[in-house]
C-alpha positions as a LaTeX table, in Angstrom:
\begin{tabular}{lrrr}
\hline
Residue & $x$ (\AA) & $y$ (\AA) & $z$ (\AA) \\
\hline
Met1 & 120.26 & 104.54 & 136.26 \\
Arg2 & 117.45 & 103.74 & 138.68 \\
Lys3 & 114.72 & 101.18 & 139.06 \\
Ala4 & 111.20 & 102.50 & 138.67 \\
Ser5 & 108.48 & 101.05 & 140.82 \\
Ala6 & 105.30 & 99.87 & 139.18 \\
Asn7 & 102.25 & 100.53 & 141.32 \\
Thr8 & 100.64 & 97.79 & 143.35 \\
Arg9 & 97.96 & 97.01 & 140.80 \\
Val10 & 100.58 & 94.95 & 138.98 \\
Gln11 & 100.19 & 91.30 & 139.91 \\
Pro12 & 103.29 & 89.07 & 139.66 \\
Pro13 & 103.02 & 85.73 & 137.91 \\
Arg14 & 102.21 & 82.68 & 139.99 \\
Pro15 & 105.11 & 80.45 & 141.05 \\
Gly16 & 105.91 & 77.89 & 138.42 \\
Thr17 & 104.79 & 79.97 & 135.45 \\
Leu18 & 106.96 & 80.64 & 132.40 \\
Ser19 & 110.11 & 82.73 & 132.67 \\
Ser20 & 110.42 & 86.19 & 131.13 \\
Val21 & 109.24 & 86.79 & 127.58 \\
Thr22 & 110.05 & 89.83 & 125.43 \\
Tyr23 & 107.06 & 92.10 & 124.74 \\
Val24 & 106.53 & 95.34 & 122.85 \\
Val25 & 104.13 & 97.47 & 124.88 \\
Thr26 & 102.42 & 100.31 & 123.03 \\
Val27 & 101.75 & 103.32 & 125.27 \\
Glu28 & 99.46 & 106.14 & 124.10 \\
Ile29 & 100.01 & 109.47 & 125.83 \\
Arg30 & 97.83 & 112.58 & 125.43 \\
Ile31 & 98.44 & 116.25 & 126.07 \\
Pro32 & 96.09 & 117.95 & 128.58 \\
Glu33 & 92.53 & 118.47 & 127.38 \\
Gly34 & 92.12 & 121.92 & 125.91 \\
Ala35 & 95.85 & 122.46 & 125.43 \\
Pro36 & 97.01 & 123.68 & 121.97 \\
Glu37 & 98.42 & 121.05 & 119.63 \\
Leu38 & 102.18 & 120.67 & 119.59 \\
Asp39 & 104.06 & 122.31 & 116.75 \\
Gly40 & 107.21 & 120.83 & 115.24 \\
Leu41 & 109.60 & 122.42 & 117.74 \\
His42 & 107.57 & 121.34 & 120.76 \\
Arg43 & 107.32 & 117.80 & 119.40 \\
Val44 & 111.10 & 117.54 & 119.20 \\
Gly45 & 111.39 & 118.86 & 122.76 \\
Ala46 & 108.76 & 116.46 & 124.11 \\
Ser47 & 110.47 & 113.56 & 122.35 \\
Ala48 & 113.77 & 114.44 & 124.02 \\
Leu49 & 112.15 & 114.68 & 127.47 \\
Leu50 & 110.46 & 111.30 & 127.11 \\
Glu51 & 113.63 & 109.63 & 125.86 \\
Gln52 & 115.64 & 111.14 & 128.72 \\
Gly53 & 113.02 & 110.04 & 131.23 \\
Phe54 & 113.10 & 106.41 & 130.12 \\
Ala55 & 116.90 & 106.47 & 129.74 \\
Ser56 & 117.11 & 106.92 & 133.53 \\
Val57 & 115.16 & 103.70 & 134.10 \\
Ala58 & 117.40 & 100.63 & 134.29 \\
Gly59 & 114.60 & 98.23 & 135.11 \\
Ile60 & 111.09 & 98.03 & 136.50 \\
Glu61 & 110.19 & 96.57 & 139.87 \\
Gly62 & 106.65 & 95.39 & 140.53 \\
Ala63 & 104.75 & 93.88 & 143.42 \\
Asp64 & 106.58 & 91.45 & 145.71 \\
Gly65 & 109.91 & 92.44 & 144.20 \\
Met66 & 109.19 & 91.05 & 140.74 \\
Glu67 & 111.51 & 92.70 & 138.22 \\
Met68 & 111.25 & 93.42 & 134.51 \\
Asp69 & 114.08 & 94.41 & 132.18 \\
Leu70 & 113.60 & 97.42 & 129.93 \\
Phe71 & 115.50 & 97.02 & 126.64 \\
Asp72 & 114.54 & 99.97 & 124.48 \\
Val73 & 111.98 & 102.73 & 123.97 \\
Ala74 & 110.94 & 104.21 & 120.63 \\
Val75 & 109.19 & 107.58 & 120.92 \\
Ala76 & 106.97 & 109.12 & 118.24 \\
Val77 & 105.44 & 112.48 & 119.20 \\
His78 & 102.47 & 113.88 & 117.28 \\
Pro79 & 100.43 & 117.10 & 117.68 \\
Gly80 & 98.08 & 115.51 & 120.24 \\
Gly81 & 100.57 & 113.54 & 122.33 \\
Ala82 & 102.92 & 110.61 & 121.81 \\
Ile83 & 103.07 & 106.91 & 121.04 \\
Leu84 & 105.75 & 104.84 & 122.76 \\
Lys85 & 106.93 & 101.36 & 121.82 \\
Val86 & 108.52 & 99.98 & 124.99 \\
Met87 & 110.50 & 96.75 & 124.64 \\
Val88 & 110.65 & 94.76 & 127.87 \\
Ala89 & 111.28 & 91.26 & 129.19 \\
Ala90 & 108.51 & 90.32 & 131.62 \\
Pro91 & 107.06 & 87.19 & 133.23 \\
Ser92 & 103.62 & 87.78 & 131.69 \\
Leu93 & 101.79 & 90.00 & 129.23 \\
Glu94 & 99.57 & 91.49 & 131.94 \\
Phe95 & 102.58 & 92.30 & 134.12 \\
Ala96 & 104.30 & 94.01 & 131.16 \\
Glu97 & 101.26 & 96.15 & 130.31 \\
Glu98 & 100.53 & 97.27 & 133.87 \\
Ala99 & 104.15 & 97.92 & 134.81 \\
Val100 & 105.03 & 99.85 & 131.65 \\
Gly101 & 101.88 & 101.96 & 132.05 \\
Ser102 & 102.80 & 102.78 & 135.65 \\
Val103 & 106.38 & 103.67 & 134.79 \\
Ser104 & 105.18 & 105.86 & 131.90 \\
Glu105 & 103.04 & 107.79 & 134.36 \\
Glu106 & 106.04 & 108.15 & 136.69 \\
Val107 & 108.22 & 109.46 & 133.84 \\
Leu108 & 105.59 & 112.11 & 133.07 \\
Glu109 & 105.23 & 113.10 & 136.72 \\
Arg110 & 108.99 & 113.59 & 137.11 \\
Ser111 & 109.06 & 116.05 & 134.19 \\
Glu112 & 107.70 & 119.47 & 135.04 \\
Leu113 & 106.78 & 120.15 & 131.41 \\
Leu114 & 104.99 & 116.82 & 130.92 \\
Ala115 & 103.43 & 116.44 & 134.37 \\
Glu116 & 99.89 & 117.14 & 133.13 \\
Trp117 & 100.10 & 114.71 & 130.21 \\
Thr118 & 98.11 & 111.50 & 130.70 \\
Val119 & 98.63 & 107.85 & 129.79 \\
Glu120 & 95.59 & 106.77 & 127.79 \\
Ser121 & 96.54 & 103.13 & 127.30 \\
Ser122 & 99.36 & 100.64 & 127.81 \\
Glu123 & 98.95 & 97.39 & 125.93 \\
Val124 & 100.63 & 94.74 & 123.84 \\
Gln125 & 98.86 & 95.06 & 120.52 \\
Leu126 & 98.04 & 91.69 & 119.00 \\
His127 & 96.69 & 90.85 & 115.58 \\
Thr128 & 93.33 & 89.57 & 116.77 \\
Asp129 & 92.61 & 87.15 & 113.92 \\
Ala130 & 95.99 & 85.42 & 114.21 \\
Ala131 & 95.85 & 85.41 & 118.00 \\
Arg132 & 92.36 & 83.89 & 118.02 \\
Glu133 & 93.43 & 81.21 & 115.55 \\
Ser134 & 96.49 & 80.35 & 117.61 \\
Leu135 & 94.52 & 80.14 & 120.86 \\
Glu136 & 91.73 & 78.02 & 119.40 \\
Ala137 & 94.09 & 75.69 & 117.57 \\
Ala138 & 96.85 & 75.44 & 120.21 \\
Asp139 & 98.21 & 71.90 & 120.35 \\
Gly140 & 95.48 & 70.78 & 117.99 \\
Pro141 & 95.51 & 69.66 & 114.35 \\
Gly142 & 94.99 & 73.22 & 113.16 \\
Ala143 & 97.85 & 74.72 & 115.16 \\
Pro144 & 100.06 & 77.10 & 113.14 \\
Pro145 & 103.51 & 75.63 & 112.30 \\
Ser146 & 106.28 & 76.29 & 114.83 \\
Asp147 & 108.89 & 76.94 & 112.11 \\
Pro148 & 108.90 & 80.69 & 111.24 \\
Gln149 & 109.19 & 80.11 & 107.48 \\
Ala150 & 106.34 & 77.60 & 107.48 \\
Arg151 & 104.26 & 79.87 & 109.72 \\
Arg152 & 104.75 & 82.79 & 107.37 \\
Ala153 & 103.64 & 80.66 & 104.42 \\
His154 & 100.65 & 79.54 & 106.50 \\
His155 & 99.51 & 83.08 & 107.27 \\
Thr156 & 100.26 & 84.60 & 103.85 \\
Ala157 & 98.73 & 81.81 & 101.79 \\
Lys158 & 95.69 & 83.06 & 99.93 \\
Pro159 & 92.60 & 81.69 & 101.67 \\
Asp160 & 90.09 & 79.45 & 99.96 \\
Thr161 & 87.31 & 82.01 & 99.75 \\
Ala162 & 84.92 & 79.43 & 98.36 \\
Asp163 & 84.54 & 78.00 & 101.87 \\
Glu164 & 84.63 & 81.35 & 103.67 \\
Pro165 & 81.23 & 82.61 & 104.82 \\
Asp166 & 80.11 & 85.76 & 103.05 \\
Gly167 & 79.66 & 87.44 & 106.42 \\
Glu168 & 83.31 & 86.90 & 107.38 \\
Ala169 & 84.58 & 88.34 & 104.10 \\
Gln170 & 82.31 & 91.35 & 104.60 \\
Asp171 & 83.65 & 91.78 & 108.14 \\
His172 & 87.20 & 92.10 & 106.80 \\
Glu173 & 86.08 & 94.68 & 104.24 \\
Ala174 & 84.15 & 96.67 & 106.85 \\
Ala175 & 87.16 & 96.62 & 109.19 \\
Phe176 & 89.43 & 98.09 & 106.51 \\
Arg177 & 86.90 & 100.83 & 105.78 \\
Val178 & 86.85 & 101.79 & 109.46 \\
Leu179 & 90.65 & 101.82 & 109.61 \\
Ala180 & 90.74 & 104.15 & 106.59 \\
Thr181 & 89.49 & 107.03 & 108.76 \\
Arg182 & 92.73 & 106.87 & 110.75 \\
Leu183 & 94.89 & 107.79 & 107.75 \\
Arg184 & 94.37 & 111.48 & 108.53 \\
Ser185 & 97.18 & 112.93 & 106.43 \\
Phe186 & 95.65 & 111.94 & 103.08 \\
Thr187 & 92.43 & 112.78 & 101.29 \\
Pro188 & 90.69 & 110.42 & 98.87 \\
Ala189 & 92.14 & 112.51 & 96.03 \\
Val190 & 95.61 & 111.18 & 96.88 \\
Phe191 & 94.31 & 107.71 & 95.98 \\
Gly192 & 92.90 & 108.95 & 92.66 \\
Val193 & 89.32 & 109.81 & 93.64 \\
Ala194 & 88.19 & 112.59 & 91.35 \\
Glu195 & 87.26 & 115.90 & 92.91 \\
Glu196 & 83.57 & 116.70 & 92.60 \\
Thr197 & 83.01 & 118.51 & 89.31 \\
Ser198 & 80.13 & 118.96 & 86.94 \\
Ala199 & 78.95 & 115.74 & 85.37 \\
Pro200 & 79.99 & 115.02 & 81.75 \\
Pro201 & 77.35 & 115.27 & 79.02 \\
Glu202 & 74.88 & 112.40 & 78.95 \\
Gly203 & 76.33 & 109.36 & 77.21 \\
Glu204 & 79.93 & 110.61 & 77.51 \\
Ser205 & 82.31 & 109.22 & 80.14 \\
Ala206 & 85.00 & 111.26 & 81.88 \\
Glu207 & 87.65 & 109.21 & 80.07 \\
Ala208 & 86.04 & 109.91 & 76.69 \\
Gly209 & 85.99 & 113.60 & 77.53 \\
Gly210 & 89.75 & 113.62 & 77.91 \\
Gly211 & 90.08 & 112.98 & 81.67 \\
Ser212 & 91.69 & 109.94 & 83.25 \\
Pro213 & 89.42 & 107.29 & 84.79 \\
Gly214 & 88.94 & 107.99 & 88.49 \\
Ile215 & 89.14 & 105.64 & 91.47 \\
Thr216 & 85.90 & 105.08 & 93.36 \\
Pro217 & 85.74 & 106.22 & 97.00 \\
Glu218 & 85.08 & 102.60 & 98.00 \\
Ser219 & 88.35 & 101.40 & 96.46 \\
Ala220 & 90.25 & 104.32 & 97.98 \\
Glu221 & 88.87 & 103.37 & 101.42 \\
Leu222 & 90.11 & 99.80 & 101.09 \\
Ala223 & 93.54 & 101.02 & 100.01 \\
Ala224 & 93.75 & 103.48 & 102.91 \\
Gly225 & 92.58 & 100.90 & 105.44 \\
Ser226 & 95.12 & 98.36 & 104.22 \\
Leu227 & 97.90 & 100.89 & 104.81 \\
Val228 & 96.81 & 101.46 & 108.41 \\
Tyr229 & 96.52 & 97.73 & 109.11 \\
Gly230 & 99.73 & 97.04 & 107.19 \\
Ala231 & 101.59 & 99.60 & 109.31 \\
Glu232 & 100.82 & 97.64 & 112.48 \\
Val233 & 101.94 & 94.38 & 110.89 \\
Leu234 & 105.09 & 95.97 & 109.47 \\
Ile235 & 106.14 & 97.48 & 112.81 \\
Asp236 & 105.58 & 94.24 & 114.72 \\
Glu237 & 107.55 & 92.24 & 112.16 \\
Leu238 & 110.38 & 94.77 & 112.04 \\
Tyr239 & 110.64 & 94.39 & 115.80 \\
Asp240 & 110.93 & 90.62 & 115.30 \\
Asp241 & 113.77 & 91.33 & 112.85 \\
Val242 & 115.52 & 93.48 & 115.46 \\
Gln243 & 115.24 & 90.65 & 117.96 \\
Ala244 & 116.57 & 88.09 & 115.47 \\
Leu245 & 119.70 & 90.15 & 114.80 \\
Ala246 & 120.17 & 90.91 & 118.52 \\
Glu247 & 119.95 & 87.25 & 119.54 \\
Glu248 & 122.64 & 86.27 & 117.03 \\
Asp249 & 124.65 & 89.49 & 117.36 \\
Thr250 & 125.04 & 89.52 & 113.60 \\
Thr251 & 124.03 & 91.27 & 110.38 \\
Val252 & 121.38 & 90.46 & 107.81 \\
Ala253 & 124.06 & 89.00 & 105.55 \\
Glu254 & 125.08 & 86.44 & 108.20 \\
Cys255 & 121.79 & 85.92 & 110.03 \\
Gln256 & 120.71 & 82.27 & 110.25 \\
Gly257 & 117.32 & 83.03 & 111.78 \\
His258 & 114.08 & 84.08 & 110.14 \\
Leu259 & 113.70 & 87.70 & 108.98 \\
Trp260 & 110.45 & 89.27 & 107.84 \\
His261 & 111.58 & 92.44 & 106.05 \\
Leu262 & 115.19 & 93.48 & 106.55 \\
Asp263 & 116.37 & 90.85 & 104.09 \\
Gln264 & 114.19 & 92.57 & 101.48 \\
Leu265 & 116.29 & 95.74 & 101.65 \\
Pro266 & 119.00 & 96.26 & 98.99 \\
Ser267 & 121.30 & 93.26 & 99.31 \\
Arg268 & 124.42 & 95.26 & 98.36 \\
His269 & 124.48 & 96.62 & 101.95 \\
Ala270 & 123.28 & 93.50 & 103.80 \\
Ala271 & 126.56 & 93.23 & 105.72 \\
Gln272 & 125.87 & 96.65 & 107.27 \\
Tyr273 & 122.34 & 95.90 & 108.47 \\
Asn274 & 123.20 & 95.17 & 112.10 \\
Glu275 & 121.07 & 95.49 & 115.25 \\
Leu276 & 121.65 & 99.24 & 115.56 \\
Phe277 & 120.63 & 99.79 & 111.94 \\
Ala278 & 117.54 & 97.64 & 112.50 \\
Arg279 & 116.53 & 99.69 & 115.55 \\
Arg280 & 116.94 & 102.95 & 113.63 \\
Phe281 & 114.92 & 101.55 & 110.74 \\
Leu282 & 112.17 & 100.41 & 113.14 \\
Val283 & 112.00 & 103.85 & 114.77 \\
Thr284 & 111.85 & 105.43 & 111.30 \\
Ala285 & 108.89 & 103.20 & 110.44 \\
Ile286 & 107.09 & 104.18 & 113.65 \\
Ala287 & 107.75 & 107.89 & 113.10 \\
Leu288 & 106.62 & 107.82 & 109.46 \\
Thr289 & 103.41 & 105.86 & 110.05 \\
Thr290 & 102.60 & 108.07 & 113.05 \\
Arg291 & 102.75 & 111.14 & 110.81 \\
Phe292 & 100.53 & 109.33 & 108.31 \\
Thr293 & 97.86 & 108.78 & 110.96 \\
Asp294 & 98.06 & 111.93 & 113.08 \\
Gly295 & 97.64 & 114.31 & 110.15 \\
Ser296 & 101.11 & 115.89 & 110.32 \\
Phe297 & 102.76 & 114.26 & 107.28 \\
Arg298 & 104.06 & 116.62 & 104.62 \\
Arg299 & 106.90 & 114.90 & 102.75 \\
Leu300 & 109.19 & 111.91 & 103.13 \\
Gly301 & 112.18 & 112.94 & 105.21 \\
Cys302 & 115.01 & 110.68 & 104.09 \\
Leu303 & 115.92 & 107.67 & 101.98 \\
Ala304 & 115.17 & 105.27 & 104.84 \\
Glu305 & 111.57 & 106.56 & 104.89 \\
Glu306 & 111.33 & 105.89 & 101.15 \\
Leu307 & 112.36 & 102.28 & 101.81 \\
Val308 & 109.89 & 101.98 & 104.72 \\
Leu309 & 107.11 & 103.18 & 102.43 \\
Lys310 & 108.06 & 100.58 & 99.82 \\
Leu311 & 107.72 & 97.82 & 102.44 \\
Leu312 & 104.45 & 99.30 & 103.72 \\
Ile313 & 102.84 & 99.36 & 100.29 \\
Glu314 & 103.97 & 95.79 & 99.65 \\
Gln315 & 102.45 & 94.77 & 103.01 \\
Ala316 & 99.18 & 96.50 & 102.06 \\
His317 & 99.02 & 94.49 & 98.84 \\
Val318 & 99.64 & 91.24 & 100.71 \\
Thr319 & 97.00 & 92.06 & 103.33 \\
Leu320 & 94.32 & 92.87 & 100.75 \\
Asp321 & 95.15 & 89.81 & 98.68 \\
Leu322 & 95.03 & 87.62 & 101.78 \\
His323 & 91.41 & 88.61 & 102.37 \\
Gly324 & 90.36 & 88.50 & 98.72 \\
Leu325 & 89.97 & 92.29 & 98.50 \\
Leu326 & 92.72 & 93.17 & 96.01 \\
Asp327 & 91.20 & 93.94 & 92.65 \\
Asp328 & 92.62 & 96.04 & 89.81 \\
Glu329 & 91.03 & 99.28 & 91.03 \\
Val330 & 92.24 & 98.93 & 94.63 \\
Ala331 & 95.73 & 98.12 & 93.33 \\
Ala332 & 95.52 & 101.22 & 91.14 \\
Ala333 & 94.53 & 103.29 & 94.18 \\
Leu334 & 97.66 & 102.14 & 96.01 \\
Gly335 & 99.67 & 102.98 & 92.89 \\
Arg336 & 98.20 & 106.50 & 92.81 \\
Phe337 & 99.05 & 106.89 & 96.51 \\
Ala338 & 102.67 & 105.87 & 95.89 \\
Gly339 & 102.91 & 108.28 & 92.96 \\
Glu340 & 101.68 & 111.16 & 95.13 \\
Val341 & 103.89 & 110.49 & 98.16 \\
Tyr342 & 107.14 & 109.62 & 96.39 \\
Glu343 & 108.85 & 112.65 & 94.92 \\
Asp344 & 111.09 & 110.46 & 92.77 \\
Met345 & 112.09 & 106.81 & 92.49 \\
Asp346 & 115.86 & 107.25 & 92.72 \\
Phe347 & 116.02 & 104.76 & 95.59 \\
Ala348 & 115.13 & 102.02 & 93.09 \\
Trp349 & 118.74 & 102.20 & 91.89 \\
Leu350 & 119.72 & 100.50 & 95.14 \\
Gln351 & 117.83 & 97.34 & 94.15 \\
Asp352 & 119.94 & 96.95 & 91.00 \\
Asp353 & 122.42 & 94.19 & 91.80 \\
Gly354 & 123.59 & 93.60 & 88.28 \\
Gly355 & 127.25 & 93.40 & 89.22 \\
Glu356 & 130.06 & 95.87 & 89.68 \\
Gly357 & 129.17 & 99.36 & 88.62 \\
Ala358 & 125.44 & 98.62 & 88.51 \\
Gly359 & 123.36 & 101.70 & 88.96 \\
Gly360 & 126.17 & 104.08 & 88.05 \\
Glu361 & 125.78 & 107.63 & 89.32 \\
Gly362 & 122.30 & 106.80 & 90.68 \\
Val363 & 123.76 & 104.61 & 93.42 \\
Ala364 & 126.74 & 106.89 & 94.00 \\
Thr365 & 124.41 & 109.65 & 95.24 \\
Leu366 & 122.59 & 107.27 & 97.63 \\
Gly367 & 125.44 & 106.31 & 99.93 \\
Phe368 & 124.57 & 104.01 & 102.83 \\
Gly369 & 125.81 & 106.61 & 105.32 \\
Thr370 & 123.12 & 109.07 & 104.23 \\
Trp371 & 120.02 & 106.89 & 104.50 \\
Phe372 & 118.87 & 108.62 & 107.69 \\
Thr373 & 120.01 & 112.11 & 106.68 \\
Pro374 & 117.18 & 114.60 & 105.97 \\
Phe375 & 116.82 & 115.46 & 102.28 \\
Asp376 & 116.92 & 119.14 & 103.29 \\
Asp377 & 116.64 & 121.31 & 106.38 \\
Ala378 & 112.83 & 121.34 & 106.27 \\
Arg379 & 112.47 & 117.53 & 106.47 \\
Tyr380 & 111.79 & 115.54 & 109.63 \\
Val381 & 113.84 & 112.52 & 110.70 \\
His382 & 113.36 & 111.04 & 114.17 \\
Pro383 & 116.24 & 112.09 & 116.48 \\
Tyr384 & 116.97 & 108.46 & 117.42 \\
Ala385 & 117.54 & 107.51 & 113.78 \\
Leu386 & 119.19 & 110.72 & 112.60 \\
Asp387 & 122.61 & 110.34 & 110.93 \\
Glu388 & 125.51 & 112.17 & 112.51 \\
Val389 & 126.24 & 115.43 & 110.73 \\
Pro390 & 129.34 & 117.60 & 110.43 \\
Glu391 & 129.95 & 120.14 & 113.18 \\
Thr392 & 129.18 & 122.94 & 110.74 \\
Gly393 & 125.50 & 122.50 & 111.44 \\
Val394 & 122.70 & 120.24 & 112.54 \\
Pro395 & 119.70 & 119.75 & 110.26 \\
Asp396 & 116.52 & 121.39 & 111.51 \\
Thr397 & 114.18 & 118.46 & 112.15 \\
Ala398 & 111.39 & 120.51 & 113.66 \\
Glu399 & 109.28 & 120.64 & 110.50 \\
Asn400 & 107.63 & 117.76 & 108.69 \\
\hline
\end{tabular}
């Protein structure tokens, strides 16, 4: 292990400021301009090099000897580069962003094969609406509650749209439509938008002619945008869940702190959801949503990804409802999306807690020890999360 040195642009906090806080810094890395996109095999290799590079870093030292602890790094490589989620304890947000960016550049430089890759950004991604509300209302009558349960109720309560300016509601809708363009792996048809065909005879609807009613492109856009936004929320909250389990050194079954999502997983295995499981589940969520947005998604890789998708779709519903944008057609678009991406709903057996023997053979084939095992040799599961396999062979995770 070694300490990496952040470059001198990093400014240490002033004396008397707060002690270290845990941050998740998102680092975007790009392959050289003009280089061919990475195929599945090269993505696995790049992921291994990045993980090995950060594994050699025990901590980060900045200007004037200020130090920052590096806890964990989640790597998700896509055809055009990689996204890193770097978990650190730092004296300030700015220090964390600058130092992690500098160390990421150093990791690339030390690897001959990655030396020409570039760090595009290094930042702690905040939810701007919530952050603005917290800053404006800090210590005032409108300050969000300090209790996590009360704060969650505060943020997820449906707003009183009667008092919301029309312009603000339209801003939320426009933002989701912009985000929809980032869901590169899916066409509008996946959300139920009918392919362009000849128009039905005058006076006859498509439904009357024997076809199913289609989803409008506008509704499909809102559904797609909510998935992109929901992915960011889901990943941040799963990280909070990891931290909650780590601080108590416990499992979901025994955790006394607040959990956002892990307590929504099948309760029959709650005693096995420890910190390591939570980290693997978080990395699985990052890997899956990265494939959704970089255009490389083909099929769900394992049962854990099926459960991540369930949480993501639920988060999308909550997000749309929060902003008054969830109508029947948008909900139907999300339902069409789920129907296209899921190959079956066998994982639903896990939610059946009707007593001993519940679920029968359905649960028997979904053993907890196989949640991160690829469904077949052509499926992708992130190497960090991958279940151990017998020595007779290692699943090929190079293809999506």
